[in-house]
N, C-alpha and C positions, 0 to 999 in steps of 0.2 A: 261852730264851725267848726273844722278839725283842718288844718294846712299840709301838704307833703312840699317840704323843702328840698330843693338838691344840693346837697353838699357837694361841690366841685364840679367837673364839667362831667357830663354824659357818656357812652361808651362812644356814639357818633359824634359831639366835639371831638372828641382825642382824636377820631381818623380821621376826619377832617381840614383839624388844622396841619397839614404838609399833607406836599403830593409828591408822590413815588413815582421815581422811573427808571426803567434800565438802560442802562447804556450800551455801546458795543461790546464791550468787554464784561461777560457775565462776572456778577457778585459784586459789580461798580454801581451804585444807584447813586440816581440823580433825586437830588430831596428840595423841593420849592415851599422854603415856609411862609407862611401866614403875616405879613406885618400890617400895622395900623400908620398911617400915614395921615400929617395933619400941617398945620402953618408952621409947628416946632423944628419938622425931620417926620424921624420915622421911630418907631419900637415896633421891636418882637423878641422873642426868644430864641436864643443859639442854640440849646438843647431841654426839651422837657424828658426825662425818665418817662413816662407816664403815656407819653402821644409814641414817642418812637416804640416802644413796645408794643403799645396798640396797634401798632402798624404793621409789626414782624421784624422790628431791625429789636434783637432784642441782646447785643452788644452793649457788656458793662465798662463804662470807662471808667479809669481812673486817674488819667491825668489831663490836665488841660496845657497848651503852651501857643505862644505869639510870638509873630515876629514882626517888627519893621523895618522897613528897606525902602531904599530910593530907586527910582526910574530907573530899569538894564539889569537892576539885579537879578539872577538866577539862581535860586540855592535848589540842590537837587542834580540826583536824582538819589534817592535814598529811600529804604524799606527794609524790612527784616521777614523773619519765617511765621510770626506769630500776633504781631501788631497789627489792630484795625485802628485806620484816622476817620474821624469826619471831618471834614475841610471846608472852610468856611472863611470870606473877605468881610472883615466887620468895614476896612476903610478903604476907598480904593479903586483898582481892578487890576488883577492877576491873571495870566495865563497859565492853569496848570494840565499838568499831562502825568498820566496816569500809565503803565508800561506793566504789562505781564513777565515776570520773571520767571515762573515756575515753570523748570523744565520737565517736569511730569506733566505738566499743562496740553493741549489744543492749540490751546491762542498764546503758547510763548514769543514773548516777542511782539506781541501785540498793542497797541497803546494808542491812547485818544484823547482829545487837547476839551478843556473848556475854560471858559469865561467867566472867573466869577468878579461878581461888585458887588458893592456896598447897596447898590439899587436894585442890581436882581435878586437877592438873597437865594440864591443857589446854594447847595451844599452837596459835596462829593464823598459817599461814604467809599472809603478805600479796605481793603480785606488783606488778610497778609498774603504774603509771594507774589505785593506787586509794590514797586515803586512809584514814586511821586516826584515831581518836583514844579517848580512853578518860578516866572517872569513877571515881574513888576514894570507893567504898562504905562501905567501912573504917574506923575509924580510922585505920591508916595502912595504906601502902600499897607495895611494889618492882616497881615496871614493869620488864621486861627485853626488852631485842632484839638479837638481830643480823641484820644486815645488809650489802647484797652490794657494797654501794658506802661509799666513805668520806665522811664527811659533810663538804661542803666550805662551809656556809654556808646562812641560809635563806632568799636569794636566791633559790636554784634553786629551791625547794620550793614549791606549790602552798600557800595559806591557804583554809579554808573555815570559815568561823562555824558552830559547833556548830548554830547554830541556822537557818540558811537555806531561809526557805520553800518555796524549789524542791523541796526534797529531805525534807522533813517526817519530820526523823528522831527517837523520841521515849526522849528521855532522862528517867530516874527523877528529874530535876530541874528545877528551875524559874529558879534562880539562883547557879550555880559559880562558884567562884573561876576567873580566867582573867590570863593574861598580858598584856601590854598588845600585844603582837602577837594572840594570839588577839583580844580585847576590840575590834581596830582588823582586822579580817580583814571584806575587801571580797568583792565579788559574785566567784562563780565565773569565773577568767579561765586558761584553760590554758596552763601555762608546759613546751612544748617543749625540751627541751635534749640 
């Protein structure tokens, strides 16, 4: 009797392990991860190169970062001209805003907001020339992201004020807790590196 063994997942299993949809911003993708839930909680992969590549997301991520913040902390808006980010909420709830800041794009100044929680398992893929910022909605939250470039300091990033009137971003707060850097964010000046 001959037995055929499958080593690893089949291509179909790889493709079906995440669901991808386009947001209103071209290039910004919403990714729904599959998770397993039981009486102990839930389990799921944050990122699996095989799965994402099989689904056409061929970004090479080189660094993972995580921030822990309390309610009403707003971080951002930050971005640069070459970094892709895959954003996930590991704990709590965050209100994520992604803004197209590419002056050559017909979508310059357009933004979209997403609610990410540890329960909804939603991820957002943010391409270069887009800034992202997030507000902590729950008492505490863990914000996690993979990025395609090594972080080399704030001087290469664009920092856009969270309430810049030119973009008219709707945030569910009027008085967020900000860093000195984000408080002093000036007018939009694109940095190209």
